[in-house]
GUSEVO-109087 format. One record per atom (N, C-alpha, C, CB): residue in three letters; x negated, y negated, z negated. Coordinates in steps of 0.05 Angstrom, whole numbers, padded with zeros to 5 digits, always signed. Glycine has a CB too. Layout:
BEGIN
ALAXYZ...
//
This chain:
BEGIN
MET-00016+00024+00000MET+00000+00000+00001MET-00017-00025+00000MET+00019+00000-00022LEU-00038-00026-00018LEU-00055-00049-00019LEU-00069-00055+00007LEU-00075-00044-00041ALA-00079-00032+00021ALA-00092-00036+00045ALA-00075-00047+00066ALA-00104-00011+00054PHE-00049-00039+00069PHE-00030-00049+00086PHE-00024-00079+00081PHE-00004-00032+00084LEU-00021-00086+00056LEU-00016-00114+00048LEU-00041-00131+00053LEU-00007-00116+00020GLN-00064-00120+00051GLN-00088-00135+00057GLN-00089-00142+00086GLN-00114-00120+00050ASP-00081-00124+00103ASP-00082-00127+00132ASP-00057-00143+00143ASP-00083-00100+00144ASN-00036-00143+00128ASN-00011-00156+00137ASN+00000-00173+00116ASN+00009-00134+00146ASP-00003-00199+00119ASP+00008-00219+00100ASP+00038-00221+00103ASP-00006-00247+00105LEU+00053-00216+00082LEU+00082-00218+00083LEU+00093-00245+00076LEU+00093-00198+00065SER+00076-00263+00067SER+00086-00288+00057SER+00102-00304+00077SER+00064-00305+00048PRO+00096-00302+00104PRO+00112-00318+00123PRO+00141-00307+00125PRO+00099-00319+00150LEU+00147-00283+00115LEU+00174-00272+00120LEU+00195-00284+00101LEU+00173-00242+00116TRP+00186-00294+00077TRP+00205-00309+00061TRP+00205-00337+00071TRP+00197-00308+00030ARG+00230-00346+00078ARG+00232-00373+00089ARG+00224-00394+00069ARG+00261-00379+00099ASN+00207-00413+00077ASN+00199-00436+00060ASN+00193-00459+00074ASN+00177-00429+00044LEU+00194-00482+00061LEU+00191-00508+00074LEU+00163-00513+00086LEU+00197-00529+00055ALA+00143-00499+00075ALA+00116-00501+00085ALA+00115-00492+00114ALA+00096-00485+00068GLN+00134-00475+00122GLN+00135-00465+00150GLN+00150-00484+00169GLN+00148-00438+00151HIS+00159-00507+00158HIS+00174-00528+00172HIS+00200-00515+00183HIS+00157-00540+00196GLN+00213-00500+00167GLN+00239-00488+00173GLN+00260-00509+00179GLN+00248-00469+00152GLU+00280-00503+00195GLU+00303-00520+00198GLU+00317-00520+00170GLU+00324-00510+00221HIS+00328-00542+00163HIS+00339-00545+00136HIS+00359-00524+00128HIS+00350-00572+00133GLU+00377-00518+00146GLU+00398-00499+00139GLU+00387-00470+00136GLU+00419-00499+00160LEU+00363-00466+00148LEU+00350-00440+00145LEU+00335-00437+00119LEU+00333-00435+00168ALA+00325-00460+00109ALA+00308-00460+00085ALA+00323-00454+00060ALA+00294-00487+00082VAL+00349-00460+00060VAL+00364-00457+00036VAL+00375-00429+00032VAL+00386-00478+00035HIS+00371-00418+00009HIS+00381-00392+00002HIS+00405-00395-00017HIS+00359-00374-00012ASN+00428-00385-00009ASN+00451-00388-00027ASN+00455-00361-00043ASN+00476-00395-00011GLY+00467-00365-00066GLY+00472-00341-00083GLY+00492-00346-00106GLY+00446-00332-00095PHE+00494-00328-00124PHE+00514-00329-00145PHE+00499-00330-00172PHE+00534-00306-00144PHE+00511-00345-00190PHE+00498-00348-00217PHE+00518-00348-00239PHE+00481-00374-00218GLY+00513-00333-00260GLY+00532-00331-00282GLY+00554-00311-00277GLY+00543-00358-00288VAL+00569-00305-00299VAL+00590-00286-00298VAL+00614-00294-00279VAL+00601-00280-00325ASP+00615-00321-00275ASP+00637-00330-00257ASP+00627-00332-00228ASP+00647-00358-00267ASN+00603-00325-00223ASN+00592-00325-00196ASN+00592-00353-00182ASN+00608-00305-00179TYR+00585-00373-00199TYR+00583-00400-00187TYR+00560-00403-00168TYR+00581-00420-00210ARG+00563-00420-00150ARG+00543-00423-00128ARG+00517-00434-00140ARG+00553-00443-00106ILE+00494-00422-00131ILE+00468-00433-00136ILE+00452-00432-00112ILE+00453-00419-00159GLU+00434-00451-00108GLU+00418-00452-00083GLU+00388-00452-00091GLU+00426-00478-00066PHE+00372-00439-00074PHE+00344-00439-00079PHE+00329-00447-00053PHE+00335-00410-00088VAL+00308-00461-00057VAL+00290-00468-00034VAL+00262-00462-00043VAL+00292-00498-00026PHE+00248-00447-00027PHE+00219-00442-00032PHE+00203-00463-00017PHE+00211-00412-00023THR+00189-00480-00032THR+00173-00500-00019THR+00147-00489-00008THR+00168-00522-00038SER+00137-00468-00021SER+00113-00454-00010SER+00112-00427-00021SER+00088-00469-00017ILE+00102-00407-00005ILE+00095-00380-00014ILE+00069-00372-00002ILE+00117-00359-00006THR+00049-00365-00019THR+00024-00358-00010THR+00014-00332-00023THR+00004-00379-00014ARG+00000-00316-00007ARG-00012-00291-00017ARG-00036-00298-00036ARG-00020-00272+00007ASP-00037-00285-00058ASP-00060-00289-00076ASP-00086-00281-00062ASP-00056-00272-00102ALA-00106-00296-00068ALA-00132-00292-00054ALA-00146-00266-00061ALA-00150-00314-00059THR-00141-00255-00084THR-00154-00231-00093THR-00135-00208-00096THR-00167-00236-00119ASP-00109-00211-00097ASP-00089-00190-00100ASP-00069-00192-00079ASP-00076-00192-00128PRO-00071-00174-00058PRO-00053-00176-00035PRO-00024-00168-00041PRO-00063-00158-00013ALA-00018-00158-00064ALA+00009-00151-00071ALA+00023-00173-00087ALA+00010-00125-00088LEU+00008-00195-00092LEU+00018-00216-00108LEU+00022-00241-00091LEU+00000-00222-00131PHE+00045-00254-00093PHE+00052-00278-00078PHE+00059-00300-00096PHE+00073-00273-00058LEU+00046-00323-00093LEU+00051-00346-00111LEU+00072-00364-00097LEU+00023-00362-00117VAL+00091-00372-00115VAL+00116-00385-00105VAL+00120-00412-00120VAL+00141-00367-00108THR+00127-00434-00104THR+00137-00458-00115THR+00163-00463-00102THR+00118-00481-00112GLY+00182-00477-00117GLY+00208-00482-00105GLY+00225-00499-00123GLY+00221-00457-00098LYS+00250-00500-00115LYS+00271-00515-00131LYS+00297-00499-00128LYS+00275-00545-00121ASN+00314-00502-00148ASN+00340-00492-00146ASN+00359-00514-00154ASN+00344-00468-00163ARG+00384-00511-00144ARG+00406-00530-00150ARG+00430-00516-00160ARG+00414-00547-00126TYR+00439-00524-00183TYR+00463-00511-00195TYR+00480-00533-00208TYR+00455-00488-00216LYS+00504-00536-00198LYS+00522-00557-00208LYS+00509-00585-00208LYS+00532-00550-00236LYS+00495-00592-00186LYS+00482-00617-00181LYS+00457-00620-00197LYS+00501-00640-00188THR+00450-00601-00214THR+00424-00603-00228THR+00402-00590-00212THR+00426-00590-00255ILE+00380-00604-00205ILE+00359-00594-00190ILE+00335-00588-00208ILE+00351-00613-00169SER+00326-00564-00207SER+00304-00555-00225SER+00280-00544-00210SER+00316-00533-00244PRO+00257-00557-00211PRO+00232-00546-00199PRO+00224-00520-00214PRO+00209-00567-00200PHE+00212-00503-00199PHE+00201-00479-00212PHE+00176-00468-00199PHE+00223-00457-00213THR+00161-00454-00213THR+00137-00439-00203THR+00139-00410-00212THR+00111-00452-00213GLY+00126-00393-00197GLY+00127-00365-00204GLY+00113-00347-00183GLY+00155-00357-00208SER+00123-00322-00182SER+00110-00304-00165SER+00129-00281-00157SER+00085-00293-00179ILE+00122-00267-00136ILE+00134-00243-00127ILE+00112-00222-00125ILE+00148-00246-00100ARG+00117-00199-00136ARG+00097-00177-00134ARG+00110-00153-00121ARG+00087-00169-00163ILE+00096-00144-00100ILE+00104-00119-00086ILE+00095-00095-00102ILE+00092-00118-00057THR+00113-00076-00108THR+00105-00053-00123THR+00108-00027-00107THR+00123-00051-00149GLN+00122-00029-00084GLN+00126-00003-00068GLN+00132-00011-00039GLN+00150+00014-00081LEU+00122+00005-00022LEU+00128+00003+00007LEU+00140+00029+00017LEU+00103-00004+00024LEU+00163+00028+00031LEU+00176+00050+00041LEU+00181+00049+00072LEU+00202+00054+00027ASN+00187+00070+00084ASN+00196+00070+00113ASN+00224+00080+00114ASN+00178+00088+00130GLU+00241+00067+00131GLU+00269+00076+00135GLU+00274+00078+00165GLU+00290+00057+00120GLN+00292+00093+00172GLN+00300+00095+00201GLN+00318+00070+00207GLN+00315+00123+00208PRO+00313+00059+00231PRO+00329+00034+00238PRO+00359+00041+00241PRO+00320+00022+00266SER+00376+00022+00234SER+00405+00027+00234SER+00417+00020+00262SER+00419+00009+00212THR+00401+00008+00279THR+00411+00000+00306THR+00390+00008+00327THR+00418-00030+00308PRO+00397+00020+00349PRO+00376+00029+00369PRO+00365+00006+00386PRO+00387+00050+00387ASP+00379-00018+00387ASP+00371-00039+00407ASP+00352-00060+00395ASP+00395-00053+00418ILE+00343-00057+00370ILE+00325-00075+00359ILE+00297-00073+00373ILE+00323-00071+00328GLU+00283-00095+00374GLU+00257-00096+00388GLU+00235-00084+00370GLU+00249-00126+00397LEU+00237-00059+00364LEU+00217-00047+00345LEU+00192-00038+00361LEU+00230-00024+00329GLN+00169-00043+00349GLN+00145-00031+00361GLN+00141-00002+00353GLN+00121-00046+00353GLU+00151+00004+00328GLU+00150+00032+00317GLU+00179+00041+00313GLU+00134+00032+00289ASP+00182+00065+00305ASP+00208+00077+00300ASP+00218+00076+00271ASP+00209+00104+00309VAL+00205+00058+00256VAL+00212+00055+00229VAL+00216+00026+00220VAL+00191+00068+00212VAL+00232+00021+00200VAL+00234-00005+00187VAL+00220-00002+00160VAL+00264-00013+00184ARG+00203-00023+00155ARG+00189-00023+00129ARG+00206-00036+00107ARG+00163-00037+00132VAL+00205-00025+00083VAL+00219-00036+00060VAL+00199-00042+00039VAL+00241-00018+00050ALA+00197-00068+00030ALA+00181-00076+00009ALA+00198-00080-00015ALA+00166-00100+00017LEU+00191-00066-00037LEU+00206-00069-00062LEU+00187-00082-00083LEU+00217-00040-00072GLY+00198-00098-00100GLY+00181-00112-00119GLY+00196-00126-00140GLY+00163-00131-00106THR+00182-00143-00154THR+00194-00158-00177THR+00188-00188-00172THR+00182-00148-00204PHE+00203-00205-00186PHE+00198-00233-00183PHE+00202-00247-00211PHE+00216-00246-00162GLU+00188-00269-00214GLU+00191-00285-00239GLU+00187-00315-00232GLU+00171-00277-00262PHE+00207-00330-00235PHE+00208-00359-00228PHE+00213-00375-00254PHE+00230-00365-00207SER+00194-00391-00263SER+00197-00406-00288SER+00203-00435-00282SER+00171-00404-00305GLU+00226-00445-00291GLU+00234-00472-00287GLU+00216-00491-00303GLU+00264-00476-00294GLN+00213-00515-00292GLN+00196-00534-00304GLN+00205-00543-00333GLN+00194-00558-00286LEU+00187-00544-00351LEU+00194-00552-00379LEU+00206-00581-00378LEU+00169-00551-00398GLY+00226-00585-00393GLY+00239-00611-00395GLY+00263-00614-00377GLY+00220-00632-00388THR+00267-00596-00358THR+00291-00598-00342THR+00315-00587-00357THR+00287-00583-00316ARG+00339-00594-00347ARG+00363-00589-00363ARG+00367-00559-00367ARG+00388-00602-00350THR+00361-00544-00346THR+00365-00515-00347THR+00343-00500-00362THR+00367-00505-00320ASP+00318-00506-00353ASP+00295-00496-00369ASP+00295-00466-00376ASP+00294-00511-00394GLY+00294-00450-00356GLY+00296-00421-00362GLY+00277-00405-00342GLY+00325-00411-00359ILE+00278-00379-00344ILE+00262-00362-00327ILE+00280-00342-00313ILE+00240-00348-00343PHE+00277-00340-00286PHE+00290-00321-00270PHE+00272-00298-00267PHE+00298-00333-00244ARG+00283-00273-00274ARG+00267-00249-00271ARG+00285-00227-00257ARG+00255-00239-00299GLY+00273-00210-00241GLY+00289-00187-00231GLY+00274-00173-00209GLY+00316-00197-00219THR+00288-00161-00190THR+00277-00145-00169THR+00282-00158-00142THR+00288-00116-00170MET+00266-00150-00124MET+00267-00161-00096MET+00264-00138-00076MET+00244-00183-00091ALA+00280-00140-00054ALA+00278-00121-00033ALA+00275-00136-00007ALA+00302-00103-00034LEU+00257-00129+00010LEU+00252-00142+00036LEU+00250-00121+00057LEU+00225-00159+00036ASP+00266-00124+00079ASP+00265-00107+00102ASP+00251-00120+00125ASP+00293-00099+00111PHE+00232-00107+00137PHE+00216-00121+00159PHE+00207-00098+00178PHE+00191-00137+00147PHE+00197-00108+00202PHE+00187-00090+00223PHE+00167-00104+00239PHE+00211-00079+00241PHE+00152-00088+00255PHE+00134-00098+00274PHE+00149-00100+00301PHE+00108-00081+00277ASN+00150-00124+00313ASN+00164-00126+00338ASN+00145-00117+00361ASN+00173-00155+00343LYS+00156-00119+00385LYS+00141-00109+00409LYS+00115-00123+00413LYS+00158-00111+00433ASN+00112-00148+00402ASN+00086-00162+00405ASN+00067-00157+00382ASN+00092-00191+00407GLY+00077-00139+00363GLY+00059-00132+00342GLY+00062-00151+00318GLY+00031-00132+00351ASN+00081-00169+00319ASN+00084-00189+00297ASN+00106-00179+00278ASN+00092-00218+00308LEU+00103-00188+00252LEU+00122-00181+00232LEU+00147-00199+00233LEU+00108-00183+00205GLU+00170-00186+00231GLU+00195-00201+00229GLU+00213-00188+00208GLU+00209-00202+00255VAL+00231-00205+00196VAL+00251-00195+00177VAL+00271-00178+00193VAL+00265-00218+00161TYR+00279-00156+00182TYR+00298-00139+00195TYR+00326-00143+00183TYR+00290-00108+00193PRO+00345-00154+00198PRO+00370-00162+00187PRO+00393-00142+00187PRO+00378-00185+00201PHE+00388-00118+00196PHE+00410-00099+00201PHE+00410-00075+00182PHE+00408-00090+00229SER+00391-00073+00166SER+00386-00048+00151SER+00409-00041+00134SER+00362-00050+00134GLY+00418-00016+00135GLY+00438-00005+00117GLY+00427+00016+00099GLY+00461+00006+00132GLY+00401+00015+00096GLY+00387+00036+00081GLY+00393+00035+00052GLY+00356+00035+00085LYS+00387+00056+00038LYS+00394+00059+00009LYS+00377+00041-00008LYS+00390+00087+00000TYR+00352+00036-00001TYR+00333+00022-00018TYR+00327-00006-00013TYR+00309+00036-00019GLY+00333-00015+00011GLY+00326-00042+00019GLY+00346-00064+00013GLY+00320-00043+00048ALA+00346-00084+00030ALA+00363-00108+00025ALA+00392-00104+00037ALA+00350-00133+00038ARG+00396-00081+00051ARG+00422-00073+00061ARG+00436-00095+00076ARG+00439-00065+00038GLY+00421-00104+00097GLY+00433-00123+00116GLY+00428-00151+00108GLY+00463-00119+00119ALA+00417-00157+00085ALA+00412-00184+00076ALA+00385-00195+00084ALA+00415-00186+00047GLY+00368-00179+00098GLY+00342-00188+00106GLY+00323-00185+00081GLY+00342-00218+00116TYR+00328-00201+00061TYR+00317-00197+00035TYR+00336-00208+00013TYR+00289-00211+00033ARG+00335-00196-00009ARG+00351-00206-00032ARG+00336-00205-00058ARG+00377-00188-00035PHE+00345-00223-00076PHE+00334-00225-00103PHE+00357-00219-00122PHE+00321-00254-00110THR+00353-00202-00141THR+00374-00195-00160THR+00361-00193-00188THR+00387-00168-00153GLY+00374-00207-00207GLY+00363-00206-00234GLY+00379-00222-00254GLY+00334-00215-00234ASN+00366-00235-00272ASN+00377-00251-00293ASN+00361-00276-00298ASN+00379-00236-00318TRP+00375-00297-00307TRP+00362-00321-00317TRP+00364-00321-00348TRP+00374-00346-00305ALA+00341-00328-00361ALA+00341-00329-00391ALA+00332-00356-00399ALA+00323-00306-00403SER+00347-00369-00418SER+00341-00395-00428SER+00314-00393-00445SER+00365-00406-00445LYS+00297-00411-00442LYS+00272-00411-00457LYS+00276-00419-00486LYS+00253-00430-00445SER+00298-00433-00491SER+00303-00444-00518SER+00323-00427-00534SER+00315-00473-00515THR+00343-00414-00520THR+00364-00399-00535THR+00364-00370-00528THR+00392-00411-00529ASN+00348-00361-00507ASN+00347-00334-00498ASN+00374-00325-00486ASN+00340-00316-00521LYS+00393-00343-00482LYS+00418-00336-00469LYS+00412-00328-00440LYS+00438-00360-00470THR+00426-00308-00430THR+00421-00298-00403THR+00445-00300-00385THR+00412-00268-00404LYS+00440-00302-00359LYS+00461-00303-00339LYS+00451-00287-00315LYS+00468-00333-00331PRO+00468-00272-00302PRO+00460-00257-00277PRO+00457-00276-00254PRO+00482-00235-00270VAL+00439-00268-00235VAL+00435-00284-00211VAL+00430-00265-00187VAL+00412-00304-00215MET+00438-00273-00164MET+00431-00258-00139MET+00433-00279-00116MET+00451-00233-00133PHE+00412-00278-00099PHE+00412-00294-00075PHE+00397-00279-00053PHE+00400-00322-00080ALA+00402-00288-00028ALA+00392-00272-00006ALA+00388-00290+00018ALA+00411-00249+00001ALA+00372-00279+00037ALA+00368-00293+00063ALA+00393-00293+00080ALA+00346-00279+00080GLN+00404-00270+00085GLN+00430-00268+00100GLN+00452-00267+00079GLN+00432-00241+00119PHE+00459-00290+00068PHE+00477-00292+00045PHE+00505-00279+00051PHE+00481-00321+00038ASP+00514-00283+00076ASP+00541-00273+00083ASP+00542-00243+00081ASP+00549-00281+00110GLU+00520-00229+00080GLU+00519-00200+00078GLU+00525-00191+00049GLU+00491-00189+00088ILE+00520-00209+00030ILE+00524-00201+00002ILE+00549-00213-00010ILE+00500-00208-00013ALA+00559-00235+00003ALA+00580-00250-00009ALA+00605-00234-00015ALA+00587-00273+00008ASN+00614-00218+00004ASN+00638-00203+00000ASN+00635-00180-00019ASN+00649-00193+00026GLU+00610-00173-00025GLU+00605-00152-00046GLU+00611-00164-00074GLU+00575-00143-00045VAL+00609-00190-00076VAL+00612-00203-00103VAL+00639-00215-00107VAL+00591-00224-00108LEU+00649-00229-00087LEU+00675-00242-00090LEU+00693-00233-00068LEU+00673-00273-00089GLU+00716-00222-00076GLU+00735-00210-00056GLU+00745-00231-00035GLU+00760-00198-00071ASP+00744-00224-00011ASP+00752-00242+00011ASP+00738-00269+00010ASP+00781-00247+00010PHE+00713-00269+00003PHE+00697-00293+00004PHE+00698-00307+00030PHE+00669-00288-00003SER+00692-00291+00051SER+00692-00301+00078SER+00718-00292+00092SER+00668-00290+00094ILE+00734-00310+00102ILE+00759-00302+00115ILE+00758-00305+00145ILE+00781-00319+00103GLY+00735-00313+00157GLY+00732-00317+00185GLY+00730-00291+00199GLY+00708-00335+00191GLU+00740-00289+00224GLU+00736-00265+00240GLU+00708-00260+00249GLU+00753-00266+00263ARG+00695-00282+00258ARG+00668-00280+00268ARG+00648-00297+00252ARG+00667-00287+00297ASP+00653-00324+00250ASP+00635-00341+00236ASP+00642-00341+00206ASP+00636-00368+00247LEU+00623-00350+00189LEU+00628-00351+00162LEU+00647-00374+00155LEU+00601-00354+00147GLU+00671-00366+00146GLU+00692-00387+00138GLU+00699-00382+00109GLU+00718-00385+00158LEU+00694-00401+00092LEU+00697-00398+00063LEU+00727-00398+00055LEU+00682-00421+00049ASN+00732-00380+00037ASN+00759-00378+00026ASN+00764-00402+00007ASN+00764-00350+00010PRO+00785-00418+00013PRO+00789-00443-00003PRO+00792-00438-00033PRO+00812-00457+00006LYS+00800-00414-00042LYS+00804-00410-00070LYS+00778-00410-00085LYS+00818-00384-00074TYR+00755-00409-00072TYR+00730-00409-00086TYR+00716-00436-00086TYR+00712-00389-00074ALA+00730-00457-00077ALA+00719-00484-00077ALA+00713-00493-00106ALA+00740-00504-00063LYS+00728-00483-00126LYS+00724-00490-00154LYS+00697-00478-00164LYS+00747-00480-00171LEU+00685-00460-00149LEU+00659-00448-00157LEU+00637-00459-00140LEU+00660-00418-00154GLY+00641-00482-00128GLY+00620-00495-00113GLY+00619-00489-00084GLY+00595-00489-00124TRP+00639-00473-00074TRP+00638-00464-00047TRP+00657-00479-00028TRP+00645-00435-00047GLU+00658-00506-00031GLU+00677-00522-00014GLU+00664-00527+00013GLU+00684-00548-00028ASN+00638-00526+00015ASN+00625-00531+00041ASN+00599-00515+00042ASN+00620-00561+00045TYR+00597-00497+00060TYR+00573-00480+00061TYR+00549-00494+00075TYR+00578-00454+00075TRP+00554-00507+00097TRP+00534-00521+00111TRP+00534-00550+00104TRP+00537-00518+00141GLU+00513-00560+00092GLU+00511-00588+00083GLU+00486-00601+00094GLU+00511-00590+00051ASN+00490-00623+00107ASN+00466-00639+00118ASN+00455-00656+00096ASN+00474-00657+00143GLU+00442-00643+00077GLU+00432-00657+00053GLU+00405-00645+00043GLU+00453-00655+00030GLU+00384-00661+00043GLU+00358-00651+00034GLU+00356-00655+00004GLU+00335-00666+00048TRP+00371-00640-00012TRP+00372-00643-00040TRP+00346-00637-00054TRP+00394-00626-00051TRP+00328-00622-00041TRP+00303-00614-00052TRP+00281-00633-00049TRP+00296-00590-00040ALA+00286-00655-00031ALA+00265-00674-00024ALA+00258-00691-00049ALA+00274-00692+00000GLU+00233-00699-00051GLU+00224-00717-00073GLU+00237-00744-00069GLU+00192-00719-00074PRO+00243-00758-00090PRO+00255-00785-00087PRO+00240-00802-00067PRO+00255-00800-00115GLY+00256-00813-00047GLY+00245-00831-00027GLY+00236-00816-00002GLY+00221-00847-00039ALA+00231-00790-00004ALA+00221-00775+00020ALA+00242-00773+00040ALA+00212-00747+00012ALA+00267-00767+00034ALA+00288-00764+00054ALA+00294-00791+00067ALA+00313-00754+00042LEU+00293-00812+00051LEU+00298-00839+00062LEU+00276-00846+00082LEU+00300-00862+00040ALA+00251-00840+00075ALA+00229-00846+00092ALA+00232-00831+00119ALA+00203-00838+00079GLN+00242-00806+00118GLN+00245-00790+00143GLN+00266-00802+00161GLN+00253-00762+00136VAL+00289-00812+00147VAL+00310-00825+00163VAL+00299-00850+00177VAL+00335-00832+00145GLY+00282-00866+00162GLY+00271-00890+00174GLY+00253-00884+00198GLY+00256-00904+00153ASN+00237-00862+00195ASN+00219-00855+00217ASN+00234-00845+00242ASN+00201-00833+00208SER+00256-00832+00237SER+00273-00822+00259SER+00286-00844+00275SER+00295-00805+00249LYS+00289-00869+00262LYS+00299-00892+00276LYS+00278-00910+00288LYS+00316-00909+00256GLY+00253-00900+00285GLY+00231-00916+00296GLY+00223-00940+00279GLY+00238-00926+00323LEU+00229-00939+00253LEU+00223-00962+00236LEU+00196-00959+00223LEU+00243-00965+00215
//
């Protein structure tokens, strides 16, 4: 496993702002707490550790009920598996889909209102395409992987001050996990259309043109530059 990870850096597979992702792609949606209220995560950077190829260093921010919390942490790969592809028309270089299983720990910045630690497990499905490059595999229905979500994070948040815990889950292909959690979350036939009854849980608008993760003044400066100012 370590030899494979040394030769193949998985860090670009987790979407992050350091890759200059489109904004709507950079945001990971998920559920938080027993009521499954909306939470959003953005990874600002993910880098492979220089001496440990199974360890990935993470910085990011999350937003929950308008509270934005910076965090730092890590993802550690603990196991690599092979699975048979669930669809024959994917551009696979090999006849297998790789599954990376691991753990994660994201610690929110001290002094923020939420001030806790997210811990849990991570599953990532990926493959080598015809050009020999790594891509996230979005169709997997395998037993051990992300099951169609590309990658998913599942675990709990624990308060640093009270030890109170809350469940959390978020994913790359969020629409693949949503209906597992909330019944009839998506009511669209083809596109993701939110069920209005879940607006009270923060799901009134899935696509938002808002750079909530940007540092104060950064988003305004970008708007000014786009106007040639």
